[in-house]
N, C-alpha and C positions, 0 to 999 in steps of 0.2 A: 335565615329565611332567604337570603339572596342565593345561597348555594343550592337550596332546594328548587328555587325557580329556574336556575340555570340548568339543573339536571332535567327537570320536567321539559324545558324548552328543547334541550338536546334530544331527548327521547321522542318528543312529539315530531320534530323535524325528520328524524329517521323513520318513524312510523309512516309519515306521509310519503317519503321516498320509496319505502318498501311497498306500500299499497299502490303507488303509481306504477312501479316496476311490474308488479304482479298483474295489474290491470292491463297494461300494455302487452305483456307476454300472453295473457289469456286471449286478448283481442286478436293478436297476430296468429296464435295457434288456431283460433276459431275460424278466422278468415281463410287462412292457408290450408286448413284441415291437416295440420302437421303437428302431432303431439311431441315431436322431438324439440320443438321450440321451448317447451317447459324446462329444458336443461339450462336455458339462459337464466333461470331463477337462481342457479348456483352462484351467480355474481353477487347475490344478496348476502352470501356468507362473508364477503369482504366488508359489506356494510355492517353486518353484525359484529365482526371483529373490531371495526372502527368505533362502533357504538359502545362496546364494552370498554375500550381504551378511553374514550372521552368521559364516560360516566364514572369509571372506577379510578383511573389514573389522574385525570385532569379535573375531576369533580364537576363535570358539566361545562367547564370553561372551554369555549370554542377557540380555535386558532384565529388570529386576526387576519392573516394574509393568505391562508391556505386552507382549502377544504377538500380532503381526499375523496369525499363521496361524489363530487361532480366530475373529476377527471375520468371516472368510470363510464360516464354517459357516452362520450365519443367511441370508446372501445365497445360498449354494448351496441351502439348504432351500427358500427362497422361489422360487428359479428352478426347482427341480425341481417344485414344486407348480404353477407356472404352465405349464411345458412339458407335464406329464402331465395337467393338467386336474383335479387334486384340490385339496382344501383350500378 
């Protein structure tokens, strides 16, 4: 029962991260009128790979001191600034 809950929690957290990412990309593409920003959604492939690893290899058990999904956020932010010409 505990393994099942850990897997559900791991998948739920990543679904939230994916939805947030796509929502922000949609908003930026809409405001900037630039459909090339949708290519930033490819970063979610890294999140998908990490999700598969956590769920299958580690059976939903998160790492205690490291979360590879959050270091992507500064890279995504910098990439967004470079693509849109801000910052």
